[in-house]
KEBA-136906 format. One record per atom (N, C-alpha, C, O): residue in one letter; x, y, z. Coordinates in steps of 0.05 Angstrom, whole numbers, plus 5000, padded with zeros to 4 digits. Layout:
BEGIN
AXYZ...
***
This chain:
BEGIN
X432893333908X431793103924X432292833910X432092843886X432892593919X433792363902X432092153913X431792173938X431091973904X429691703911X431791513915X433291443897X431791413937X433891193943X432290923933X430290813943X433690843911X432790563896X433690353915X435990343922X431990193922X433489943937X432189693929X432089523946X431089653907X429589413900X430689293869X430389433849X431789043869X432288923847X430088973825X427989053834X430388943799X428989003782X427989273774X426689293754X428489503791X427889733787X429389853764X431789823763X428089993742X429290113714X429990403719X427990523728X431590513717X432390763715X432690863687X433590713670X431891153681X432691233659X431391063629X432291123607X429490873633X428190803623X430390523604X429890373585X432790553620X434090273603X436390133626X437789933621X436490253647X438790113668X436589993687X434790113698X437089693690X435689503705X437689403728X439389243723X437189523757X438589393776X438489113781X436388993776X440689003791X440488693794X441488673824X439988573842X443188733828X444788633856X446288813871X448688833865X445488943890X446889133902X449089033915X448788833929X451289143913X454089043914X455189193941X456789073956X454389433946X454689523971X452889803978X451489933962X453289854004X451390114010X452890254035X453890124053X452790484034X454290634065X453090934062X452891044040X452491044086X451891264088X450191434064X450991644052X447791314059X446191454039X446591404011X445191513995X448391234003X448391133973X448390853975X448890723995X447790733950X448490433944X449290443916X448590613899X451290203914X452490153891X451189873884X450489693900X450989873850X448989673843X450189583816X450789743798X450489253814X451089153786X447989143773X445989023781X448589313748X445789353735X446489243708X448689163701X443889233691X444289203661X443889443647X441889573655X445189553625X444889703605X442589573586X443389423568X440289603589X438389473569X438689553539X437989393521X439489773536X439789893506X442189743495X442089683471X443989683507X446489653503X447489343503X448889213487X446089253527X445688973534X449088933541X450788813529X449289053562X452289073579X451589103609X449489213615X453289003626X453189083656X454989353661X457189423652X453289463678X454489663690X454189743715X452189643726X455489913730X455389973760X453690243759X454190433745X451290233779X449390463782X450090563812X450290393830X450490813817X450490873841X447391003844X446391113825X446190983867X443491093876X444491273903X446491243917X442491493905X442791643925X439791683943X437491723934X440491653969X438091653995X436991993988X438392183980X434491993994X433492263995X434792464015X434992404039X435592694004X437292904026X440392854028X441692964045X441492684010X443792544010X445092834006X444692963986X446692914028X448193194033X449993244008X450093474002X451293073993X453293103980X452893063950X454893053936X450693053940X449092983912X450393143896X451793053877X450193443902X451593603877X454293563878X455193533856X455693543895X458593503888X459193223873X460793213855X457893023880X457992733869X457592773837X459092673821X455092923830X454092923804X455993113790X456793053768X456993353802X458793523785X461493353780X462593343758X462093253799X464793083794X464892833783X467192733780X462292673773X461792473757X462192633729X463692553711X460592873727X460892943702X463393003690X463692943667X465493133704X468093213704X469592913697X470892863676X469092733717X470292423710X469492313682X470892133672X467592403672X466592223646X468092353626X467792263603X469892553628X471792643608X474492523608X476092573589X475092383627X477892293632X478092003616X476391823616X480491973603X480991823579X483091613588X484091473570X483691573610X485991393618X484391103617X482191103628X485290883607X484490643607X484090523633X482490343636X485790613651X485490513680X483790603697X483590523720X482090833684X480390913706X477490823695X476790823671X475790743715X472990683705X471490853689X471591083699X470190853669X468991053656X466591113663X465290913671X465391343661X462991473675X461291463649X462191573629X459191363647X457491353619X454791513618X453491563598X454091573647X451391723655X450991853676X452391763694X449792043681X448992193707X446292323699X445592443679X444992253723X442192393721X441092513750X440892373770X440492783749X439692883774X436993013769X436893203754X434992923780X432693123777X430793083802X431392923821X428493213802X426993243826X426592943842X426692943867X426192773831X425492493848X427392323846X426892103856X430492363831X431792123832X434292243822X434292443807X436692123832X439992163824X440991893822X440491703837X442591893798X444791683799X446691693781X446691863763X448391533784X451091513766X451591343756X452291163771X451691263725X451891003712X455090973702X456091123686X456290773715X459290753707X460190463693X458590283694X462590443681X463490213675X462590003695X462090093717X462289753692X462789533706X465589373705X466389283683X467089353730X469489253725X469388923737X468888893761X469888753724X469988543735X473188453739X474988473723X473188343771X475688263779X475388343806X473288453814X477888263824X477988283852X478588603856X479588743838X478188663875X478988893890X481088823911X481288603923X482789053912X485189023929X484688943959X486088813974X482189053961X481288993993X480788653996X481388524017X479588533973X478988263973X481088103969X481287873978X482988223953X486088023954X487288093981X488087893991X487488203989X489088234016X487388124035X488588094056X484888044037X484087934055X484587584057X484487424075X485387564027X486787234027X489487244035X490987044032X490387464046X493687434056X495187644035X494087784018X498287604041X499887824028X500187734001X500187493996X500587953982X500787933957X503287863945X505087873961X503987803923X506987753919X508288053911X506788193898X510388133917X511088383917X511088473888X510788723887X511288363867X511488423841X508788523832X508488723818X506688363840X503488423836X503088663856X501688843847X503988693879X503488903889X504889193879X503789413878X506789143873X508389413859X506289533830X505489753824X505989283818X504189313793X501489413799X500489553782X499789353824X497889483825X497989783838X496089943833X499789843851X500190063863X501090293847X500290533849X503190183825X504390363808X502190453786X502090673776X500190213781X498790313763X496390503766X495490663749X495290443794X493490563805X494490853805X492891023796X496990933814X498091203820X498191343792X497391573788X499391153773X499491353746X496191423735X495491613722X494791213746X492191333736X491091543751X489991733739X491191543778X490991793790X491692063781X490292263777X494792013778X495792293764X495092323736X495692533726X493992183723X492592313698X489992403705X488992573690X488692313727X485992453734X486592743744X485392943737X488992743762X489892993775X490293183755X489393403758X491593103735X492793313713X490293423700X490293663695X488193273695X485493383683X484093563711X482093693709X485193543729X483293703748X481693563769X480593693787X481593263766X479493093784X481292933805X483392823799X480192933826X481492783848X479592563859X477292623863X480592303864X478892153876X477192243901X478292373919X474592193902X472792243920X473692113952X473692233974X474491843948X474491643971X475691413963X474591203956X478591483964X480191213953X480791023973X481891093994X480390823969X480190573991X481490363977X481790373953X482390143992X482889893977X481089723959X481889553943X478389793963X476289743947X476189833921X475389703902X477390093920X477390273894X479290183873X479190293850X481189983878X483289903860X482489633852X482089473871X482089553827X481189293822X482889193801X483389313780X483788923808X485588743790X483688603773X482288433783X483388663747X481288563728X481788323721X484088243724X479988163711X479787893698X482087873680X483287663680X483088093664X484088093644X487088163649X488688203631X487688193679X490788213690X491988533695X494188603702X489688683688X490388963690X489189103714X488088973732X489289323716X488589513744X486689733734X487189863714X484389763750X482789953743X482090133768X481890043791X481790323762X480890483790X478390593790X478190793775X475890503804X473590543802X472890783819X474490903833X470190853816X468591063831X470691303830X471191443850X471791343808X472891653807X470891883806X469391893786X470892043824X469892293827X471592483834X473992493830X469992653848X471892773869X471493093866X469793223854X473993163881X474393503882X474793593859X475993433845X474293813847X474593953826X477494203830X477794373848X478894153810X480994333811X480494653804X480094743781X480494803828X479795103821X481495213796X483895253800X480595263775X481995393754X483795643764X486195643760X482595823775X484196063790X486495963803X488696003792X486495823827X488495733842X490395503832X492795473839X489195353817X490395043812X489894883835X490594643832X489094933855X488394753877X486394623878X484394713867X486194373891X483994223894X482494263914X483494273936X479294323911X477594423933X475594213931X475194063912X474394233956X471794103965X469894203978X470194433987X467794093980X465794233993X465494114023X463394154034X467293974036X467793884059X469394034077X471694114074X467594034098X469694264118X472494144127X472593904133X474294274128X477294224138X476794124167X474894244178X477893964179X478293924209X480494084213X482294104197X480294224240X482494314255X483394184278X485394264291
***
């Protein structure tokens, strides 16, 4: 079971202070937070009590923490115990592809770069047996430094026996 943290100022793990909720949907919230130990911004995902995919998300986050491609946002910490669950990731400053498209069409060169870099980053994750849990235009960020980062990488784990990607989600027929 996890506690759905919904108040700015809440501290998790004795070091992560929630500041601003940046999104929420379906039993989870994403927060901009401060790692008070290292004095740096981070992204923290918190989950509502009874969130149905918590084990899948925690397992996937642990797997994603081992990915080394610089175009993938790093997972720093994962906690799951009887009263709370959260995932701490790299804070990526910049604009999401979703936000950029809301301002109108992109230049063809920039579009190609974002898609190519995102695809290469995802290919490196797939090679390590990790697929993105929910890839959307909001998951691709054009960083303030002019690079591409894929955020919220977690997801289905590759079955070692079959090499196929699997998920706990039921397939629609």
